[in-house]
N, CA, C and O atoms as a Maestro MAE file, in Angstrom:
{
 s_m_m2io_version
 :::
 2.0.0
}

f_m_ct {
 s_m_title
 :::
 protein
 m_atom[332] {
  # First column is atom index #
  i_m_mmod_type
  r_m_x_coord
  r_m_y_coord
  r_m_z_coord
  i_m_residue_number
  s_m_chain_name
  s_m_pdb_residue_name
  s_m_pdb_atom_name
  i_m_atomic_number
  :::
  1 25 128.714 -67.572 -44.122 1 A "MET " " N  " 7
  2 3 128.384 -67.015 -45.414 1 A "MET " " CA " 6
  3 2 128.428 -68.134 -46.460 1 A "MET " " C  " 6
  4 15 129.316 -68.987 -46.428 1 A "MET " " O  " 8
  5 25 127.485 -68.122 -47.364 2 A "THR " " N  " 7
  6 3 127.411 -69.123 -48.414 2 A "THR " " CA " 6
  7 2 128.428 -68.818 -49.508 2 A "THR " " C  " 6
  8 15 128.502 -67.692 -50.000 2 A "THR " " O  " 8
  9 25 129.202 -69.817 -49.882 3 A "GLU " " N  " 7
  10 3 130.206 -69.688 -50.939 3 A "GLU " " CA " 6
  11 2 129.910 -70.712 -52.024 3 A "GLU " " C  " 6
  12 15 129.463 -71.820 -51.728 3 A "GLU " " O  " 8
  13 25 130.151 -70.356 -53.254 4 A "TYR " " N  " 7
  14 3 129.977 -71.243 -54.395 4 A "TYR " " CA " 6
  15 2 131.283 -71.293 -55.166 4 A "TYR " " C  " 6
  16 15 132.008 -70.301 -55.247 4 A "TYR " " O  " 8
  17 25 131.579 -72.456 -55.730 5 A "ARG " " N  " 7
  18 3 132.731 -72.623 -56.599 5 A "ARG " " CA " 6
  19 2 132.231 -73.198 -57.911 5 A "ARG " " C  " 6
  20 15 131.536 -74.214 -57.930 5 A "ARG " " O  " 8
  21 25 132.585 -72.550 -58.999 6 A "ILE " " N  " 7
  22 3 132.160 -72.991 -60.325 6 A "ILE " " CA " 6
  23 2 133.405 -73.166 -61.180 6 A "ILE " " C  " 6
  24 15 134.234 -72.260 -61.276 6 A "ILE " " O  " 8
  25 25 133.533 -74.320 -61.792 7 A "SER " " N  " 7
  26 3 134.656 -74.551 -62.706 7 A "SER " " CA " 6
  27 2 134.140 -75.236 -63.964 7 A "SER " " C  " 6
  28 15 133.123 -75.929 -63.941 7 A "SER " " O  " 8
  29 25 134.854 -75.032 -65.046 8 A "CYS " " N  " 7
  30 3 134.479 -75.612 -66.334 8 A "CYS " " CA " 6
  31 2 135.680 -76.333 -66.920 8 A "CYS " " C  " 6
  32 15 136.799 -75.820 -66.909 8 A "CYS " " O  " 8
  33 25 135.435 -77.514 -67.425 9 A "GLY " " N  " 7
  34 3 136.467 -78.281 -68.109 9 A "GLY " " CA " 6
  35 2 136.080 -78.449 -69.570 9 A "GLY " " C  " 6
  36 15 134.964 -78.115 -69.967 9 A "GLY " " O  " 8
  37 25 136.999 -78.964 -70.363 10 A "ALA " " N  " 7
  38 3 136.795 -79.243 -71.796 10 A "ALA " " CA " 6
  39 2 136.509 -77.982 -72.614 10 A "ALA " " C  " 6
  40 15 135.945 -78.064 -73.705 10 A "ALA " " O  " 8
  41 25 136.893 -76.830 -72.095 11 A "VAL " " N  " 7
  42 3 136.724 -75.578 -72.847 11 A "VAL " " CA " 6
  43 2 138.028 -74.788 -72.923 11 A "VAL " " C  " 6
  44 15 138.070 -73.685 -73.469 11 A "VAL " " O  " 8
  45 25 139.084 -75.368 -72.370 12 A "SER " " N  " 7
  46 3 140.408 -74.759 -72.422 12 A "SER " " CA " 6
  47 2 141.420 -75.856 -72.084 12 A "SER " " C  " 6
  48 15 141.029 -76.954 -71.688 12 A "SER " " O  " 8
  49 25 142.696 -75.574 -72.234 13 A "PRO " " N  " 7
  50 3 143.702 -76.593 -71.912 13 A "PRO " " CA " 6
  51 2 143.668 -77.060 -70.458 13 A "PRO " " C  " 6
  52 15 144.040 -78.195 -70.158 13 A "PRO " " O  " 8
  53 25 143.223 -76.187 -69.561 14 A "ILE " " N  " 7
  54 3 143.091 -76.550 -68.145 14 A "ILE " " CA " 6
  55 2 141.709 -76.138 -67.665 14 A "ILE " " C  " 6
  56 15 141.105 -75.243 -68.256 14 A "ILE " " O  " 8
  57 25 141.181 -76.768 -66.601 15 A "PRO " " N  " 7
  58 3 139.884 -76.332 -66.062 15 A "PRO " " CA " 6
  59 2 139.938 -74.869 -65.631 15 A "PRO " " C  " 6
  60 15 140.964 -74.390 -65.147 15 A "PRO " " O  " 8
  61 25 138.833 -74.177 -65.811 16 A "LEU " " N  " 7
  62 3 138.756 -72.750 -65.474 16 A "LEU " " CA " 6
  63 2 137.787 -72.527 -64.322 16 A "LEU " " C  " 6
  64 15 136.706 -73.116 -64.287 16 A "LEU " " O  " 8
  65 25 138.175 -71.676 -63.385 17 A "ARG " " N  " 7
  66 3 137.250 -71.212 -62.359 17 A "ARG " " CA " 6
  67 2 136.478 -70.040 -62.933 17 A "ARG " " C  " 6
  68 15 137.050 -69.190 -63.616 17 A "ARG " " O  " 8
  69 25 135.192 -69.988 -62.662 18 A "ILE " " N  " 7
  70 3 134.333 -68.908 -63.148 18 A "ILE " " CA " 6
  71 2 134.118 -67.939 -61.985 18 A "ILE " " C  " 6
  72 15 133.066 -67.929 -61.347 18 A "ILE " " O  " 8
  73 25 135.132 -67.137 -61.733 19 A "THR " " N  " 7
  74 3 135.154 -66.301 -60.526 19 A "THR " " CA " 6
  75 2 134.107 -65.192 -60.534 19 A "THR " " C  " 6
  76 15 133.600 -64.821 -59.476 19 A "THR " " O  " 8
  77 25 133.777 -64.660 -61.703 20 A "GLU " " N  " 7
  78 3 132.761 -63.595 -61.733 20 A "GLU " " CA " 6
  79 2 131.398 -64.137 -61.292 20 A "GLU " " C  " 6
  80 15 130.666 -63.456 -60.574 20 A "GLU " " O  " 8
  81 25 131.061 -65.337 -61.710 21 A "ALA " " N  " 7
  82 3 129.794 -65.950 -61.279 21 A "ALA " " CA " 6
  83 2 129.852 -66.265 -59.786 21 A "ALA " " C  " 6
  84 15 128.862 -66.098 -59.075 21 A "ALA " " O  " 8
  85 25 131.011 -66.722 -59.312 22 A "GLU " " N  " 7
  86 3 131.158 -66.996 -57.887 22 A "GLU " " CA " 6
  87 2 130.935 -65.726 -57.070 22 A "GLU " " C  " 6
  88 15 130.274 -65.758 -56.032 22 A "GLU " " O  " 8
  89 25 131.486 -64.614 -57.540 23 A "LYS " " N  " 7
  90 3 131.297 -63.333 -56.840 23 A "LYS " " CA " 6
  91 2 129.830 -62.938 -56.824 23 A "LYS " " C  " 6
  92 15 129.325 -62.461 -55.808 23 A "LYS " " O  " 8
  93 25 129.146 -63.131 -57.940 24 A "LEU " " N  " 7
  94 3 127.726 -62.798 -58.027 24 A "LEU " " CA " 6
  95 2 126.917 -63.571 -56.987 24 A "LEU " " C  " 6
  96 15 125.986 -63.027 -56.393 24 A "LEU " " O  " 8
  97 25 127.270 -64.828 -56.769 25 A "LEU " " N  " 7
  98 3 126.489 -65.700 -55.889 25 A "LEU " " CA " 6
  99 2 126.926 -65.663 -54.428 25 A "LEU " " C  " 6
  100 15 126.202 -66.150 -53.560 25 A "LEU " " O  " 8
  101 25 128.100 -65.093 -54.140 26 A "ARG " " N  " 7
  102 3 128.637 -65.081 -52.784 26 A "ARG " " CA " 6
  103 2 127.628 -64.498 -51.794 26 A "ARG " " C  " 6
  104 15 127.082 -63.412 -51.991 26 A "ARG " " O  " 8
  105 25 127.405 -65.253 -50.733 27 A "GLY " " N  " 7
  106 3 126.524 -64.805 -49.667 27 A "GLY " " CA " 6
  107 2 125.041 -65.039 -49.918 27 A "GLY " " C  " 6
  108 15 124.216 -64.755 -49.050 27 A "GLY " " O  " 8
  109 25 124.697 -65.546 -51.079 28 A "LYS " " N  " 7
  110 3 123.286 -65.776 -51.402 28 A "LYS " " CA " 6
  111 2 122.861 -67.161 -50.907 28 A "LYS " " C  " 6
  112 15 123.393 -68.173 -51.365 28 A "LYS " " O  " 8
  113 25 121.923 -67.208 -49.994 29 A "SER " " N  " 7
  114 3 121.430 -68.502 -49.521 29 A "SER " " CA " 6
  115 2 120.214 -68.963 -50.311 29 A "SER " " C  " 6
  116 15 119.765 -70.100 -50.166 29 A "SER " " O  " 8
  117 25 119.684 -68.080 -51.145 30 A "THR " " N  " 7
  118 3 118.588 -68.448 -52.041 30 A "THR " " CA " 6
  119 2 119.000 -68.064 -53.453 30 A "THR " " C  " 6
  120 15 119.337 -66.913 -53.727 30 A "THR " " O  " 8
  121 25 118.965 -69.043 -54.339 31 A "LEU " " N  " 7
  122 3 119.320 -68.797 -55.735 31 A "LEU " " CA " 6
  123 2 118.041 -68.693 -56.555 31 A "LEU " " C  " 6
  124 15 117.361 -69.691 -56.795 31 A "LEU " " O  " 8
  125 25 117.727 -67.495 -56.975 32 A "THR " " N  " 7
  126 3 116.537 -67.287 -57.805 32 A "THR " " CA " 6
  127 2 116.854 -67.687 -59.239 32 A "THR " " C  " 6
  128 15 118.018 -67.841 -59.609 32 A "THR " " O  " 8
  129 25 115.821 -67.853 -60.032 33 A "SER " " N  " 7
  130 3 116.035 -68.223 -61.432 33 A "SER " " CA " 6
  131 2 116.814 -67.137 -62.171 33 A "SER " " C  " 6
  132 15 117.624 -67.449 -63.043 33 A "SER " " O  " 8
  133 25 116.582 -65.875 -61.838 34 A "SER " " N  " 7
  134 3 117.322 -64.809 -62.510 34 A "SER " " CA " 6
  135 2 118.800 -64.813 -62.110 34 A "SER " " C  " 6
  136 15 119.663 -64.548 -62.948 34 A "SER " " O  " 8
  137 25 119.104 -65.108 -60.845 35 A "LEU " " N  " 7
  138 3 120.503 -65.223 -60.417 35 A "LEU " " CA " 6
  139 2 121.189 -66.390 -61.125 35 A "LEU " " C  " 6
  140 15 122.335 -66.273 -61.561 35 A "LEU " " O  " 8
  141 25 120.490 -67.501 -61.235 36 A "ILE " " N  " 7
  142 3 121.039 -68.675 -61.911 36 A "ILE " " CA " 6
  143 2 121.306 -68.364 -63.383 36 A "ILE " " C  " 6
  144 15 122.362 -68.714 -63.910 36 A "ILE " " O  " 8
  145 25 120.359 -67.712 -64.042 37 A "GLU " " N  " 7
  146 3 120.540 -67.335 -65.452 37 A "GLU " " CA " 6
  147 2 121.740 -66.403 -65.620 37 A "GLU " " C  " 6
  148 15 122.538 -66.567 -66.543 37 A "GLU " " O  " 8
  149 25 121.860 -65.430 -64.729 38 A "HIS " " N  " 7
  150 3 122.969 -64.475 -64.802 38 A "HIS " " CA " 6
  151 2 124.300 -65.193 -64.603 38 A "HIS " " C  " 6
  152 15 125.254 -64.940 -65.339 38 A "HIS " " O  " 8
  153 25 124.374 -66.082 -63.623 39 A "ALA " " N  " 7
  154 3 125.602 -66.841 -63.381 39 A "ALA " " CA " 6
  155 2 125.969 -67.699 -64.588 39 A "ALA " " C  " 6
  156 15 127.144 -67.807 -64.939 39 A "ALA " " O  " 8
  157 25 124.976 -68.305 -65.220 40 A "ALA " " N  " 7
  158 3 125.225 -69.125 -66.410 40 A "ALA " " CA " 6
  159 2 125.771 -68.270 -67.552 40 A "ALA " " C  " 6
  160 15 126.666 -68.705 -68.277 40 A "ALA " " O  " 8
  161 25 125.243 -67.068 -67.715 41 A "GLU " " N  " 7
  162 3 125.747 -66.175 -68.754 41 A "GLU " " CA " 6
  163 2 127.183 -65.738 -68.457 41 A "GLU " " C  " 6
  164 15 128.002 -65.628 -69.370 41 A "GLU " " O  " 8
  165 25 127.486 -65.492 -67.187 42 A "LEU " " N  " 7
  166 3 128.862 -65.144 -66.815 42 A "LEU " " CA " 6
  167 2 129.806 -66.304 -67.106 42 A "LEU " " C  " 6
  168 15 130.948 -66.087 -67.510 42 A "LEU " " O  " 8
  169 25 129.345 -67.520 -66.905 43 A "ALA " " N  " 7
  170 3 130.170 -68.690 -67.217 43 A "ALA " " CA " 6
  171 2 130.454 -68.757 -68.714 43 A "ALA " " C  " 6
  172 15 131.587 -69.018 -69.121 43 A "ALA " " O  " 8
  173 25 129.437 -68.525 -69.528 44 A "VAL " " N  " 7
  174 3 129.617 -68.542 -70.985 44 A "VAL " " CA " 6
  175 2 130.605 -67.455 -71.410 44 A "VAL " " C  " 6
  176 15 131.446 -67.684 -72.280 44 A "VAL " " O  " 8
  177 25 130.504 -66.283 -70.803 45 A "GLU " " N  " 7
  178 3 131.402 -65.177 -71.154 45 A "GLU " " CA " 6
  179 2 132.846 -65.440 -70.728 45 A "GLU " " C  " 6
  180 15 133.774 -64.865 -71.296 45 A "GLU " " O  " 8
  181 25 133.037 -66.300 -69.737 46 A "ALA " " N  " 7
  182 3 134.375 -66.534 -69.190 46 A "ALA " " CA " 6
  183 2 135.181 -67.566 -69.977 46 A "ALA " " C  " 6
  184 15 136.396 -67.668 -69.802 46 A "ALA " " O  " 8
  185 25 134.519 -68.322 -70.832 47 A "VAL " " N  " 7
  186 3 135.231 -69.382 -71.558 47 A "VAL " " CA " 6
  187 2 135.397 -69.019 -73.031 47 A "VAL " " C  " 6
  188 15 134.671 -68.181 -73.567 47 A "VAL " " O  " 8
  189 25 136.355 -69.660 -73.663 48 A "ASN " " N  " 7
  190 3 136.606 -69.432 -75.075 48 A "ASN " " CA " 6
  191 2 136.945 -70.771 -75.741 48 A "ASN " " C  " 6
  192 15 138.089 -71.004 -76.131 48 A "ASN " " O  " 8
  193 25 135.944 -71.644 -75.868 49 A "PRO " " N  " 7
  194 3 136.222 -72.983 -76.395 49 A "PRO " " CA " 6
  195 2 136.492 -72.975 -77.895 49 A "PRO " " C  " 6
  196 15 136.152 -72.028 -78.603 49 A "PRO " " O  " 8
  197 25 137.110 -74.050 -78.353 50 A "ILE " " N  " 7
  198 3 137.388 -74.225 -79.769 50 A "ILE " " CA " 6
  199 2 136.432 -75.255 -80.362 50 A "ILE " " C  " 6
  200 15 135.767 -75.994 -79.636 50 A "ILE " " O  " 8
  201 25 136.375 -75.293 -81.663 51 A "THR " " N  " 7
  202 3 135.700 -76.374 -82.366 51 A "THR " " CA " 6
  203 2 136.762 -77.403 -82.704 51 A "THR " " C  " 6
  204 15 137.821 -77.060 -83.228 51 A "THR " " O  " 8
  205 25 136.482 -78.665 -82.406 52 A "ASP " " N  " 7
  206 3 137.375 -79.739 -82.806 52 A "ASP " " CA " 6
  207 2 136.540 -80.955 -83.185 52 A "ASP " " C  " 6
  208 15 135.323 -80.846 -83.329 52 A "ASP " " O  " 8
  209 25 137.172 -82.101 -83.347 53 A "VAL " " N  " 7
  210 3 136.447 -83.291 -83.790 53 A "VAL " " CA " 6
  211 2 135.433 -83.788 -82.775 53 A "VAL " " C  " 6
  212 15 134.520 -84.531 -83.134 53 A "VAL " " O  " 8
  213 25 135.572 -83.395 -81.518 54 A "ARG " " N  " 7
  214 3 134.642 -83.865 -80.488 54 A "ARG " " CA " 6
  215 2 133.382 -83.030 -80.390 54 A "ARG " " C  " 6
  216 15 132.309 -83.567 -80.116 54 A "ARG " " O  " 8
  217 25 133.487 -81.728 -80.607 55 A "SER " " N  " 7
  218 3 132.298 -80.876 -80.564 55 A "SER " " CA " 6
  219 2 132.636 -79.478 -81.079 55 A "SER " " C  " 6
  220 15 133.798 -79.089 -81.191 55 A "SER " " O  " 8
  221 25 131.575 -78.748 -81.386 56 A "SER " " N  " 7
  222 3 131.752 -77.394 -81.894 56 A "SER " " CA " 6
  223 2 131.833 -76.390 -80.737 56 A "SER " " C  " 6
  224 15 131.442 -76.681 -79.607 56 A "SER " " O  " 8
  225 25 132.341 -75.229 -81.052 57 A "ARG " " N  " 7
  226 3 132.392 -74.126 -80.081 57 A "ARG " " CA " 6
  227 2 130.985 -73.813 -79.566 57 A "ARG " " C  " 6
  228 15 130.782 -73.650 -78.363 57 A "ARG " " O  " 8
  229 25 130.028 -73.731 -80.474 58 A "GLU " " N  " 7
  230 3 128.651 -73.389 -80.108 58 A "GLU " " CA " 6
  231 2 128.052 -74.422 -79.157 58 A "GLU " " C  " 6
  232 15 127.378 -74.069 -78.190 58 A "GLU " " O  " 8
  233 25 128.304 -75.701 -79.442 59 A "TYR " " N  " 7
  234 3 127.791 -76.760 -78.570 59 A "TYR " " CA " 6
  235 2 128.396 -76.641 -77.172 59 A "TYR " " C  " 6
  236 15 127.688 -76.736 -76.170 59 A "TYR " " O  " 8
  237 25 129.695 -76.434 -77.116 60 A "ARG " " N  " 7
  238 3 130.353 -76.314 -75.814 60 A "ARG " " CA " 6
  239 2 129.815 -75.120 -75.019 60 A "ARG " " C  " 6
  240 15 129.608 -75.225 -73.810 60 A "ARG " " O  " 8
  241 25 129.590 -73.996 -75.687 61 A "LEU " " N  " 7
  242 3 129.029 -72.831 -74.997 61 A "LEU " " CA " 6
  243 2 127.639 -73.122 -74.458 61 A "LEU " " C  " 6
  244 15 127.314 -72.747 -73.331 61 A "LEU " " O  " 8
  245 25 126.826 -73.784 -75.255 62 A "GLU " " N  " 7
  246 3 125.476 -74.116 -74.798 62 A "GLU " " CA " 6
  247 2 125.522 -75.098 -73.624 62 A "GLU " " C  " 6
  248 15 124.712 -75.001 -72.702 62 A "GLU " " O  " 8
  249 25 126.456 -76.031 -73.655 63 A "MET " " N  " 7
  250 3 126.591 -76.979 -72.543 63 A "MET " " CA " 6
  251 2 127.070 -76.290 -71.274 63 A "MET " " C  " 6
  252 15 126.623 -76.632 -70.179 63 A "MET " " O  " 8
  253 25 127.980 -75.319 -71.409 64 A "ILE " " N  " 7
  254 3 128.405 -74.545 -70.235 64 A "ILE " " CA " 6
  255 2 127.201 -73.847 -69.622 64 A "ILE " " C  " 6
  256 15 127.004 -73.888 -68.408 64 A "ILE " " O  " 8
  257 25 126.398 -73.209 -70.461 65 A "ARG " " N  " 7
  258 3 125.198 -72.511 -69.982 65 A "ARG " " CA " 6
  259 2 124.253 -73.493 -69.272 65 A "ARG " " C  " 6
  260 15 123.842 -73.256 -68.136 65 A "ARG " " O  " 8
  261 25 123.921 -74.570 -69.937 66 A "GLU " " N  " 7
  262 3 122.937 -75.523 -69.400 66 A "GLU " " CA " 6
  263 2 123.443 -76.233 -68.145 66 A "GLU " " C  " 6
  264 15 122.707 -76.356 -67.166 66 A "GLU " " O  " 8
  265 25 124.678 -76.695 -68.163 67 A "LEU " " N  " 7
  266 3 125.198 -77.425 -67.010 67 A "LEU " " CA " 6
  267 2 125.419 -76.514 -65.807 67 A "LEU " " C  " 6
  268 15 125.277 -76.954 -64.667 67 A "LEU " " O  " 8
  269 25 125.762 -75.262 -66.044 68 A "THR " " N  " 7
  270 3 125.865 -74.311 -64.932 68 A "THR " " CA " 6
  271 2 124.497 -74.116 -64.293 68 A "THR " " C  " 6
  272 15 124.377 -74.124 -63.068 68 A "THR " " O  " 8
  273 25 123.471 -73.942 -65.109 69 A "LYS " " N  " 7
  274 3 122.113 -73.767 -64.568 69 A "LYS " " CA " 6
  275 2 121.679 -75.002 -63.788 69 A "LYS " " C  " 6
  276 15 121.162 -74.882 -62.678 69 A "LYS " " O  " 8
  277 25 121.884 -76.187 -64.358 70 A "ARG " " N  " 7
  278 3 121.475 -77.423 -63.680 70 A "ARG " " CA " 6
  279 2 122.207 -77.593 -62.355 70 A "ARG " " C  " 6
  280 15 121.602 -77.979 -61.355 70 A "ARG " " O  " 8
  281 25 123.493 -77.310 -62.343 71 A "SER " " N  " 7
  282 3 124.278 -77.458 -61.117 71 A "SER " " CA " 6
  283 2 123.799 -76.507 -60.030 71 A "SER " " C  " 6
  284 15 123.680 -76.884 -58.864 71 A "SER " " O  " 8
  285 25 123.529 -75.276 -60.425 72 A "LEU " " N  " 7
  286 3 123.065 -74.297 -59.432 72 A "LEU " " CA " 6
  287 2 121.657 -74.613 -58.938 72 A "LEU " " C  " 6
  288 15 121.345 -74.376 -57.771 72 A "LEU " " O  " 8
  289 25 120.808 -75.143 -59.808 73 A "MET " " N  " 7
  290 3 119.473 -75.563 -59.346 73 A "MET " " CA " 6
  291 2 119.593 -76.709 -58.344 73 A "MET " " C  " 6
  292 15 118.850 -76.755 -57.363 73 A "MET " " O  " 8
  293 25 120.516 -77.624 -58.583 74 A "LEU " " N  " 7
  294 3 120.756 -78.712 -57.641 74 A "LEU " " CA " 6
  295 2 121.276 -78.173 -56.314 74 A "LEU " " C  " 6
  296 15 120.871 -78.643 -55.251 74 A "LEU " " O  " 8
  297 25 122.168 -77.193 -56.368 75 A "CYS " " N  " 7
  298 3 122.641 -76.550 -55.131 75 A "CYS " " CA " 6
  299 2 121.477 -75.965 -54.348 75 A "CYS " " C  " 6
  300 15 121.397 -76.136 -53.131 75 A "CYS " " O  " 8
  301 25 120.574 -75.274 -55.038 76 A "GLN " " N  " 7
  302 3 119.427 -74.666 -54.368 76 A "GLN " " CA " 6
  303 2 118.546 -75.729 -53.730 76 A "GLN " " C  " 6
  304 15 118.063 -75.546 -52.612 76 A "GLN " " O  " 8
  305 25 118.334 -76.830 -54.426 77 A "GLU " " N  " 7
  306 3 117.529 -77.925 -53.847 77 A "GLU " " CA " 6
  307 2 118.167 -78.448 -52.575 77 A "GLU " " C  " 6
  308 15 117.481 -78.697 -51.584 77 A "GLU " " O  " 8
  309 25 119.470 -78.612 -52.602 78 A "ARG " " N  " 7
  310 3 120.167 -79.132 -51.402 78 A "ARG " " CA " 6
  311 2 120.162 -78.121 -50.265 78 A "ARG " " C  " 6
  312 15 120.056 -78.499 -49.098 78 A "ARG " " O  " 8
  313 25 120.275 -76.849 -50.593 79 A "ILE " " N  " 7
  314 3 120.175 -75.809 -49.558 79 A "ILE " " CA " 6
  315 2 118.811 -75.872 -48.890 79 A "ILE " " C  " 6
  316 15 118.708 -75.779 -47.667 79 A "ILE " " O  " 8
  317 25 117.771 -76.028 -49.688 80 A "GLU " " N  " 7
  318 3 116.417 -76.090 -49.138 80 A "GLU " " CA " 6
  319 2 116.204 -77.338 -48.284 80 A "GLU " " C  " 6
  320 15 115.453 -77.292 -47.310 80 A "GLU " " O  " 8
  321 25 116.846 -78.442 -48.629 81 A "GLU " " N  " 7
  322 3 116.706 -79.680 -47.854 81 A "GLU " " CA " 6
  323 2 117.261 -79.533 -46.456 81 A "GLU " " C  " 6
  324 15 116.688 -80.066 -45.506 81 A "GLU " " O  " 8
  325 25 118.359 -78.826 -46.312 82 A "VAL " " N  " 7
  326 3 118.993 -78.703 -44.998 82 A "VAL " " CA " 6
  327 2 118.432 -77.548 -44.171 82 A "VAL " " C  " 6
  328 15 118.704 -77.442 -42.975 82 A "VAL " " O  " 8
  329 25 117.656 -76.693 -44.809 83 A "ALA " " N  " 7
  330 3 117.108 -75.526 -44.091 83 A "ALA " " CA " 6
  331 2 115.936 -75.910 -43.213 83 A "ALA " " C  " 6
  332 15 115.360 -75.053 -42.543 83 A "ALA " " O  " 8
  :::
 }
 m_bond[331] {
  # First column is bond index #
  i_m_from
  i_m_to
  i_m_order
  :::
  1 1 2 1
  2 2 3 1
  3 3 4 2
  4 3 5 1
  5 5 6 1
  6 6 7 1
  7 7 8 2
  8 7 9 1
  9 9 10 1
  10 10 11 1
  11 11 12 2
  12 11 13 1
  13 13 14 1
  14 14 15 1
  15 15 16 2
  16 15 17 1
  17 17 18 1
  18 18 19 1
  19 19 20 2
  20 19 21 1
  21 21 22 1
  22 22 23 1
  23 23 24 2
  24 23 25 1
  25 25 26 1
  26 26 27 1
  27 27 28 2
  28 27 29 1
  29 29 30 1
  30 30 31 1
  31 31 32 2
  32 31 33 1
  33 33 34 1
  34 34 35 1
  35 35 36 2
  36 35 37 1
  37 37 38 1
  38 38 39 1
  39 39 40 2
  40 39 41 1
  41 41 42 1
  42 42 43 1
  43 43 44 2
  44 43 45 1
  45 45 46 1
  46 46 47 1
  47 47 48 2
  48 47 49 1
  49 49 50 1
  50 50 51 1
  51 51 52 2
  52 51 53 1
  53 53 54 1
  54 54 55 1
  55 55 56 2
  56 55 57 1
  57 57 58 1
  58 58 59 1
  59 59 60 2
  60 59 61 1
  61 61 62 1
  62 62 63 1
  63 63 64 2
  64 63 65 1
  65 65 66 1
  66 66 67 1
  67 67 68 2
  68 67 69 1
  69 69 70 1
  70 70 71 1
  71 71 72 2
  72 71 73 1
  73 73 74 1
  74 74 75 1
  75 75 76 2
  76 75 77 1
  77 77 78 1
  78 78 79 1
  79 79 80 2
  80 79 81 1
  81 81 82 1
  82 82 83 1
  83 83 84 2
  84 83 85 1
  85 85 86 1
  86 86 87 1
  87 87 88 2
  88 87 89 1
  89 89 90 1
  90 90 91 1
  91 91 92 2
  92 91 93 1
  93 93 94 1
  94 94 95 1
  95 95 96 2
  96 95 97 1
  97 97 98 1
  98 98 99 1
  99 99 100 2
  100 99 101 1
  101 101 102 1
  102 102 103 1
  103 103 104 2
  104 103 105 1
  105 105 106 1
  106 106 107 1
  107 107 108 2
  108 107 109 1
  109 109 110 1
  110 110 111 1
  111 111 112 2
  112 111 113 1
  113 113 114 1
  114 114 115 1
  115 115 116 2
  116 115 117 1
  117 117 118 1
  118 118 119 1
  119 119 120 2
  120 119 121 1
  121 121 122 1
  122 122 123 1
  123 123 124 2
  124 123 125 1
  125 125 126 1
  126 126 127 1
  127 127 128 2
  128 127 129 1
  129 129 130 1
  130 130 131 1
  131 131 132 2
  132 131 133 1
  133 133 134 1
  134 134 135 1
  135 135 136 2
  136 135 137 1
  137 137 138 1
  138 138 139 1
  139 139 140 2
  140 139 141 1
  141 141 142 1
  142 142 143 1
  143 143 144 2
  144 143 145 1
  145 145 146 1
  146 146 147 1
  147 147 148 2
  148 147 149 1
  149 149 150 1
  150 150 151 1
  151 151 152 2
  152 151 153 1
  153 153 154 1
  154 154 155 1
  155 155 156 2
  156 155 157 1
  157 157 158 1
  158 158 159 1
  159 159 160 2
  160 159 161 1
  161 161 162 1
  162 162 163 1
  163 163 164 2
  164 163 165 1
  165 165 166 1
  166 166 167 1
  167 167 168 2
  168 167 169 1
  169 169 170 1
  170 170 171 1
  171 171 172 2
  172 171 173 1
  173 173 174 1
  174 174 175 1
  175 175 176 2
  176 175 177 1
  177 177 178 1
  178 178 179 1
  179 179 180 2
  180 179 181 1
  181 181 182 1
  182 182 183 1
  183 183 184 2
  184 183 185 1
  185 185 186 1
  186 186 187 1
  187 187 188 2
  188 187 189 1
  189 189 190 1
  190 190 191 1
  191 191 192 2
  192 191 193 1
  193 193 194 1
  194 194 195 1
  195 195 196 2
  196 195 197 1
  197 197 198 1
  198 198 199 1
  199 199 200 2
  200 199 201 1
  201 201 202 1
  202 202 203 1
  203 203 204 2
  204 203 205 1
  205 205 206 1
  206 206 207 1
  207 207 208 2
  208 207 209 1
  209 209 210 1
  210 210 211 1
  211 211 212 2
  212 211 213 1
  213 213 214 1
  214 214 215 1
  215 215 216 2
  216 215 217 1
  217 217 218 1
  218 218 219 1
  219 219 220 2
  220 219 221 1
  221 221 222 1
  222 222 223 1
  223 223 224 2
  224 223 225 1
  225 225 226 1
  226 226 227 1
  227 227 228 2
  228 227 229 1
  229 229 230 1
  230 230 231 1
  231 231 232 2
  232 231 233 1
  233 233 234 1
  234 234 235 1
  235 235 236 2
  236 235 237 1
  237 237 238 1
  238 238 239 1
  239 239 240 2
  240 239 241 1
  241 241 242 1
  242 242 243 1
  243 243 244 2
  244 243 245 1
  245 245 246 1
  246 246 247 1
  247 247 248 2
  248 247 249 1
  249 249 250 1
  250 250 251 1
  251 251 252 2
  252 251 253 1
  253 253 254 1
  254 254 255 1
  255 255 256 2
  256 255 257 1
  257 257 258 1
  258 258 259 1
  259 259 260 2
  260 259 261 1
  261 261 262 1
  262 262 263 1
  263 263 264 2
  264 263 265 1
  265 265 266 1
  266 266 267 1
  267 267 268 2
  268 267 269 1
  269 269 270 1
  270 270 271 1
  271 271 272 2
  272 271 273 1
  273 273 274 1
  274 274 275 1
  275 275 276 2
  276 275 277 1
  277 277 278 1
  278 278 279 1
  279 279 280 2
  280 279 281 1
  281 281 282 1
  282 282 283 1
  283 283 284 2
  284 283 285 1
  285 285 286 1
  286 286 287 1
  287 287 288 2
  288 287 289 1
  289 289 290 1
  290 290 291 1
  291 291 292 2
  292 291 293 1
  293 293 294 1
  294 294 295 1
  295 295 296 2
  296 295 297 1
  297 297 298 1
  298 298 299 1
  299 299 300 2
  300 299 301 1
  301 301 302 1
  302 302 303 1
  303 303 304 2
  304 303 305 1
  305 305 306 1
  306 306 307 1
  307 307 308 2
  308 307 309 1
  309 309 310 1
  310 310 311 1
  311 311 312 2
  312 311 313 1
  313 313 314 1
  314 314 315 1
  315 315 316 2
  316 315 317 1
  317 317 318 1
  318 318 319 1
  319 319 320 2
  320 319 321 1
  321 321 322 1
  322 322 323 1
  323 323 324 2
  324 323 325 1
  325 325 326 1
  326 326 327 1
  327 327 328 2
  328 327 329 1
  329 329 330 1
  330 330 331 1
  331 331 332 2
  :::
 }
}
């Protein structure tokens, strides 16, 4: 069975696992664009970043969304390479 692990750093005092997105993707050997979008939204909902001198809350949320999507697209590419 295919398993995914998603974690986010720089959005809380410790890195966070995004377990709801992991559950959504569990067992999926093909990641569709809609699944990737949904997982990215679950990642955004799971974090509660602050604004500080390094970046704003809004920027961090957008980066969580974008980097989750990019990472999952890369996973899909690698799955297709080995298939």
